[in-house]
N, CA, C and O of each residue as an XYZ file, in Angstrom:
224
protein
N     -11.513     -2.657    -13.346
C     -11.420     -2.089    -12.187
C     -11.045     -2.221    -10.740
O     -10.998     -1.336     -9.885
N     -10.762     -3.631    -10.628
C      -9.809     -4.148    -10.043
C      -8.421     -2.991     -9.362
O      -8.230     -2.495     -8.251
N      -7.367     -2.899    -11.221
C      -6.092     -2.128    -10.807
C      -6.559     -0.898    -10.604
O      -5.570     -0.184    -10.769
N      -7.690     -0.052    -10.283
C      -7.675      1.119    -10.062
C      -7.877      0.971     -8.466
O      -7.309      1.784     -7.737
N      -8.524      0.144     -8.016
C      -8.790     -0.363     -6.355
C      -8.023     -0.527     -6.093
O      -7.451      0.436     -5.581
N      -7.363     -1.644     -6.152
C      -5.676     -2.088     -5.830
C      -4.715     -0.729     -5.679
O      -4.188     -0.779     -4.567
N      -4.304      0.461     -6.405
C      -4.000      1.939     -6.111
C      -4.569      2.578     -5.921
O      -3.935      3.633     -5.917
N      -5.725      2.768     -5.669
C      -5.925      3.640     -4.520
C      -5.847      2.742     -2.984
O      -5.110      3.302     -2.172
N      -6.379      1.679     -2.569
C      -6.213      1.127     -0.827
C      -4.367      0.960     -1.748
O      -3.753      0.624     -0.736
N      -3.694      0.974     -2.436
C      -2.036      0.962     -2.135
C      -1.580      2.634     -1.838
O      -0.599      2.826     -1.120
N      -2.095      3.447     -2.237
C      -1.937      5.238     -2.007
C      -2.056      5.012     -0.693
O      -1.150      5.312      0.085
N      -3.178      4.461     -0.308
C      -3.917      5.559      1.468
C      -3.128      3.878      2.521
O      -3.630      3.596      3.609
N      -2.460      3.390      2.194
C      -2.355      2.147      2.877
C      -0.257      2.999      3.336
O       0.520      3.317      4.236
N      -0.428      2.926      2.089
C       1.130      3.686      2.103
C       1.604      4.853      3.222
O       2.558      4.783      3.996
N       0.418      6.190      3.022
C       0.401      7.245      3.296
C      -0.204      7.192      5.070
O      -0.043      8.092      5.895
N      -0.742      6.181      5.242
C      -1.535      5.705      6.489
C       0.053      5.454      7.089
O       0.635      6.347      7.704
N       0.683      4.090      6.820
C       2.304      4.079      7.309
C       2.859      4.873      7.335
O       3.445      5.099      8.393
N       3.073      6.009      5.949
C       4.096      6.378      6.608
C       4.100      8.236      7.274
O       4.958      9.113      7.374
N       2.334      8.092      7.663
C       2.165      8.046      9.157
C       2.211      8.146     10.358
O       2.533      8.909     11.269
N       1.738      7.017     10.103
C       2.797      6.417     11.821
C       4.062      6.154     11.903
O       4.187      5.682     13.033
N       5.508      6.175     11.189
C       6.632      6.068     10.013
C       7.229      7.162     11.716
O       7.968      6.716     12.594
N       6.601      8.590     11.686
C       6.273      9.695     12.604
C       5.772      9.414     13.325
O       4.947     10.286     13.596
N       5.671      8.179     14.276
C       5.801      8.233     15.735
C       6.769      8.246     16.683
O       7.874      7.901     16.263
N       6.683      8.625     18.190
C       7.940      7.899     19.149
C       7.693      7.108     19.196
O       8.689      6.385     19.238
N       6.721      6.515     19.234
C       6.386      4.694     19.772
C       7.301      3.536     18.806
O       7.370      3.788     17.603
N       7.857      2.535     19.218
C       8.836      2.235     18.008
C       7.566      1.383     18.095
O       6.761      1.904     17.324
N       7.042      0.357     18.656
C       5.701     -0.541     18.384
C       5.166     -0.040     16.710
O       5.224     -0.586     15.609
N       4.385      1.911     17.453
C       3.942      2.048     15.206
C       4.516      2.191     14.967
O       4.219      2.044     13.782
N       6.158      2.635     14.941
C       6.819      2.900     13.395
C       6.646      1.455     12.798
O       6.056      1.029     11.805
N       7.265      0.968     13.624
C       7.225     -0.474     13.117
C       6.093     -0.322     12.251
O       5.952      0.284     11.189
N       5.319     -1.014     12.956
C       3.454     -0.978     11.938
C       3.553     -0.749     11.306
O       3.382     -1.563     10.399
N       4.046      0.962     10.880
C       4.074      1.845     10.233
C       5.157      1.887      8.689
O       5.045      2.839      7.917
N       6.105      0.805      8.423
C       6.915      0.393      7.738
C       6.046     -0.051      7.087
O       5.660      0.412      6.014
N       5.227     -1.892      8.162
C       4.375     -2.979      7.768
C       3.609     -1.845      6.720
O       4.048     -1.355      5.680
N       2.663     -1.686      7.215
C       1.714     -0.758      6.191
C       2.455      0.125      4.912
O       1.563      0.647      4.244
N       3.362      0.339      4.555
C       4.334      0.808      3.722
C       3.771      0.532      2.493
O       2.989      0.936      1.632
N       5.098     -0.996      3.055
C       5.697     -1.968      2.476
C       4.138     -3.034      1.492
O       4.150     -3.653      0.428
N       2.964     -2.770      2.571
C       1.964     -3.905      2.141
C       1.235     -2.297      1.243
O       0.568     -2.660      0.274
N       1.249     -1.382      1.337
C       0.464     -0.377      0.437
C       1.555      0.167     -1.141
O       1.581      1.123     -1.915
N       1.903     -0.423     -1.048
C       3.832     -0.243     -2.111
C       3.124     -2.002     -2.963
O       2.619     -2.142     -4.076
N       3.345     -2.893     -2.043
C       2.405     -3.996     -2.456
C       1.427     -3.819     -3.362
O       1.642     -4.240     -4.499
N       0.198     -3.190     -3.077
C      -1.040     -2.896     -2.956
C      -1.191     -2.426     -5.046
O      -1.864     -2.808     -6.003
N       0.050     -1.288     -4.737
C      -0.522     -0.993     -5.949
C       0.308     -1.620     -7.366
O      -0.260     -1.632     -8.457
N       2.059     -2.253     -7.137
C       2.086     -3.509     -7.696
C       1.585     -4.310     -8.042
O       1.934     -4.984     -9.011
N      -0.123     -4.623     -6.850
C      -0.485     -5.742     -8.053
C      -1.297     -5.038     -8.574
O      -1.910     -5.686     -9.422
N      -1.743     -3.670     -8.481
C      -2.609     -2.646     -9.154
C      -2.285     -2.186    -11.062
O      -3.053     -2.027    -12.010
N      -0.527     -2.092    -10.891
C      -0.191     -2.277    -12.511
C       0.378     -3.318    -13.240
O       0.959     -3.374    -14.324
N       0.061     -4.157    -12.358
C       0.463     -5.873    -13.122
C      -1.438     -5.866    -13.456
O      -1.843     -5.816    -14.618
N      -2.122     -5.906    -12.616
C      -3.280     -5.928    -13.138
C      -3.931     -4.995    -14.008
O      -5.063     -5.345    -14.343
N      -3.347     -3.424    -14.666
C      -3.415     -2.413    -15.481
C      -2.683     -3.262    -16.868
O      -3.116     -3.260    -18.020
N      -1.234     -4.092    -16.256
C      -0.907     -4.889    -17.684
C      -1.298     -6.075    -17.934
O      -0.891     -6.480    -19.023
N      -1.878     -6.740    -17.401
C      -1.814     -8.094    -17.864
C      -4.055     -7.989    -18.599
O      -4.543     -8.560    -19.574
N      -4.727     -7.069    -17.600
C      -5.769     -6.846    -17.073
C      -7.100     -7.794    -16.432
O      -7.234     -8.969    -16.772
N      -8.051     -7.118    -15.466
C      -8.501     -7.647    -14.711
C      -8.888     -9.179    -13.907
O      -8.995     -9.530    -12.732
N      -9.060    -10.003    -15.562
C      -8.774    -11.277    -15.199
C      -7.893    -12.160    -14.811
O      -7.874    -13.374    -15.014
N      -6.883    -11.232    -14.024
C      -5.540    -12.042    -13.113
C      -6.596    -12.110    -11.367
O      -6.092    -12.605    -10.359
């Protein structure tokens, strides 16, 4: 179950990060890049959990 939760949270963070990158505010764009990267990390964690099982 943790696999699915991580993937969903990752997708949400990635989408929000991409939206923030469209801002004219440089601080908001930087925050968007960080949030998108965090989302990609969450998705990767979900894939690892799926491959190894939710026991990790």
